N, C-alpha and C positions, 0 to 999 in steps of 0.2 A: 627641632632634632636635638637627640641625647646623641652624644658621641663622646668617650674617655679621649679619642685618639680623632685628629684631623689635623691634617699638613698644617704644619714640618714634623707636628709628631704624630707617629705612627706607621705603619705598613699598608696591608691589604685592604682591611676594614675603611684607615683612612683614606685611600685613593677611593675606593669606590663610593664612600659619601659626595666627596668632594665633587666627581664627575657627577652623578645623580642630581646633586642642586645645581650644579653649573646650567645643565639642560632644564631642571624643572623654573628654575628662574626666567629663563627662557619665554615660558610658558603662564607667567604671570602667577605664578606660586610664588605668594610672602614666606620666607622662612626664616626662623630665627635659631642658630646652633647654639649649644652651651657644651663646652668642649673643655680638654686641660689644658692648661698654658705650661710650657719649657722655665720657663721663669714666674715673672710677677704678673698679677691678671691684666688682661688690655681688651680692647673692644675693638671693633669695624662694623663699618654700615656703607653698606652700597643698593642701590639700588637692587627691593627685593630680596635682601640676605642681610644678618646683621650676625657677626661672629661674636661671643662672650668667651674669654678663653678664662679658666678660674686657675687661680695660683695652687698645684696641689702638692708642692716642695718637692719638682722634680728632681731626683741626682743627675739620671739620661736620660737623652729626649727621649730612646727608642727603648728603655727599661723600664717593667713594671714590677711595683713592690706594694705589698699589701698595704702598707701606712699610705701610698698615694692613693689607691682603688677607696679606701678607706675616706681620703679626706674628700676624694672625687665624688663619693656619693653624698656626704654631709654635705658639700657647698651646694653641689647641684640641685640635690633634693628642697632644700632652701630658695634656691633662686628661681626654679622651675613654680613652685608652689608662688613667689612671690610676683612672678612674671603671668600666673593665669589668676590673678586677682585684677592683673591692673590689661591687660589684652585677652581678646576675644580668640582664641586657637580652637581650631577645629578641630584637629587630629596632632598628638604626639606620637612621635616618631622614635623609638628603641632602637641604636645601632647595636647593640647584644642583648642575649638576655640578659646578663653578668656583666657588670654594674648597671646597664644604660637602664635596661628593664626595670631592676628595683627602683632607679628613680621617678620612670615614668610611673610606677603602682601607686607612689606615694601622693599623687596629682588626679584630681575632678575632673578629666579628661578622659577621652575615648583615645587608647594608643593600640598602635602595630607593634611588634617586636623582629625586628631581622636577625635570626641565626648565623652566625659566622662562623663557629666551628668548637673552640675555646668552651664556650658558654654553654653547650651541650654536653650533659655527663656521659661517659668513656668516651668522649672524642682524645682526651690528652691524657698520655699517662700521668705527666707530671703531676695533675690536681686529682689522683685517682684518691689521694686519703682527704680531699676536701669534697668529692663530689659526694659521700654520702649525707654527709652534713647541710650541704646546698641543696639538694634535689627536693627537701620539700617546700624550701623556698622559691625555688623556681618554678614549680609545679603551680604554687600559688599565682607567680608570673602571667605564666604562661596562659592560666585558667581564666584570668581577668582580662588578658588582651582580646582585641579586638580580631587579629587572626596575626599570624606566625608565618614567617615568611623565611624559609631555609635558602641559603644559597646556591643548593644542588640535590637532585635525587637523594643521592647518598648520605646526607646531613638529614634530609628531610626522614628517612628510613632509622637513623642512627636516634632523631627526637621521636620517633613515635613509639621506642622502648621503651621511653619516661614518660613520654600521655601518649594516648590516641587521641589525636583531634586533626582538625582539618588543619592544613596547612597549604601555601601558596609559595610553589617552589622561582623563585626569580632569580635569576643566576647572577654572577660578575658579566660587565661589560668589559669591551676594550675600544678604543680608541684606532679606530682602524684608517683613519686619514694619515696620524700622527705615528702611526707603527705600518712600516709600508712593507711589500714584499722583496724578497731576494729577487736578482737577476743573474745572480752566476751559482752553479751550483756546483762549480769545479773544486777540489783539495787536494791538487797535483802535491801540496806544500805539507802532507799530513789534514786530519779533520781535525779542526777545532770547536772543541766540547765549549757551552759555556752553561752558567747558571746565575739565577737572580735569587738572593734569598738571605734573612737574620740569619747570622752564624750561630744556630742555638742545637742545640741536640735533637729537637724537632726534625728538622730539613736533612739530618744525615749526610751531609759533604763529606764527610769523613769516608762515608761507603764510597763515593765519584773519586776520591783520590785516592783510594784502595783500586778499585778498577783500572784507572789510569796507572798505575804503576804497573798492571800487567799488560799494558799494550805498548805496542813502539807506534810512531807518526801519529801521536795522538795528543793536543795542545786542552788546556781546561783554563778558560779565567772564571775569577769567581768574581761575582759582583754582589757584594755588602760586606754589613759589619758586622760584630757582635760578640759577646763573651769566649767565643772559643776560638778567635781566631789565631791568639799566640801558640796555642795548642795544636791550632789547624797545620799553621806555618812548621810547627816544629814534626809534624806528623810528616808532610812535603819534605823536608828536610832529610828525616830520617830513611826516605824510601829514595833519595837521592834523586828526586824529581823537581829540582829548583827549577832548571830551564823551561820546562814543560807545564809548569803551573803558576799564573799569574793572579794576587790578589789585587783586586781593582780599586776593593772600597767603597765607600760608598757615592753613587751615578747621582746626581739629580735625575727628575724623569724626563726633561729635555734632552738629556747628553745619551738615556740609553738607547733610543732607536739606532743610531750608528753603531753603538757597541752589538746591536743585536745582529744586525745584518752583515757584521764582518763573521761571525760564527756559524757554524754550517749545523750542531746540533743542541737543542735545549734538554738539560737532564734536572733534574729535581727528584732527589731517591727520599724523600721525606716520609714521616713515621705515620702522618694525618695530613689532611689536608681538607677544606669548606670546597670552595672552587678558586683557586689558585690565579690571582691577578697575572703574575708574572708569569706565568705556564700561556695564559690567552694572549698574553703581549707577543710570546715569542713565537707563538702560531699567527697570531698579525703581522709579524717579520718575515713570516715565511719558512719558518726554521720545522722540522721534525722534534719530534718531542719525546722523550721517553721519561715516564713515570711512573712511582709506586703503584701498587695494586688498593688506593685508597680513597676515602669519598669520593668526591662524583670525577675519577680519573677514567671512568668506562661513557662517560658520558662526552670526552675530550678527543680521547683518542678513537679515530675511525677510521683505517689505513693511510694513518698522518704518524705513527711510530708504533712504540711499543710500551705496554706495560709490564713493568718486571717486580720481583719480589722486595719487598721488605728486608733491609736488612741483610742484602747479599750481592755483596762487589761483583764477584762472578759472574751472576742474573744482568747486572747493567754490564758487563764485558762483552756478554753474549751478545745482546743489545746489539753493542757499537759497531762490531765486527760484521753485522749482516750488510751494512754500506760500505766495507770495504768488499766484501764477496757479492755485491748484487749491483754490477754499474748502472746507473740509475733510478737507483730505489731512493737515494738522496732528494734528487727532484722531485720526485711525485710524490712525497711523505710533504716535502715541503709546500709545494704548491697546494695537496690538500690540507694541508691545517690555514693556509690561508682560505681555502670556501668555507670552511667549517667558521671560522668564527664572521665573516660577512654576516649574519645573522645575530651578530654580537655584538652591534656595536651600541656605544652608549645613548644614541640617540633612540633606538629598541627596549634598552632596559627601563629607562627612565619611564620612559610611555608606560611601560607596566606598572612602575611608581604610580604614576599621575592619576590611571586609571584607578588602582587601587584608592589612593588619596578621594578620588571625586565621591566615593560611595560614603564619606564621613563630614562630604562638605554642607554648612549649617543651610 
């Protein structure tokens, strides 16, 4: 497997890769992971799994710069070709079309590509200047792949605008044992919102802050860090709502379940998403969800929350007001969230990958 992000480096793609590997190793699949290191080269070797972390001279653990991507492509391509000469791999799995798919393309082995979001042209406005230049390369990577695996139907539709080809959707999963449903849906002391996100322009946490500033009896917990943290804190101060907004910082995955069940509603006003791990974890925790009309949102909202307009804080406010106006709605939506994700546990998702891999077993 090739993934430029793997815990502790990275976000949703890193977590998804780690969880899939965890269950595949239990099924006697031998896996060698090439990823990046937050510092110097290192490797670890456990039964069925070897992880090599390549030094790409990172400045910050969860921020990527072009020079780091370049070093990853260079070092991972060299290492993958070397490994392919020494070991008889059945398949290479690239956990993004770019840069990981490019690494897989350099090796004489069948490969599949997981499409995750920003690696699909048109997904991320920040990369609009680069997509026209990358698109011919991306199409070549996709054309030579044995299979493309987007993580939502919405992402599949977007990818097919670049190239019409067969794709198999395998969504993100969630640990339904670790993230457990709420028992108490009362909010006599006010409604507590929560978001879990990198504090970047893509996640639009600023829209959530604006929405909260227009409402009474609403608290907001922001879990995550990022380059916009200071700017968002200043925004909270300008609105005079410091007592109602709590920046929790980065919280290890082990500590997330208790924080989620303390909240009442999960909100994620992103400009775009493939399939949000954070949203799935909130659903498994029994939270209603309020998410923007992007990517795979229509695959997640089904009687368990609201889809709101992008870049529209008022739309978020109106959705939140529903829980004050209709007694019992919070519990109905929360229990429905949990019901939806029961079939999306990581065992089931990993089984889909396992069946895909078995098609290529020598």
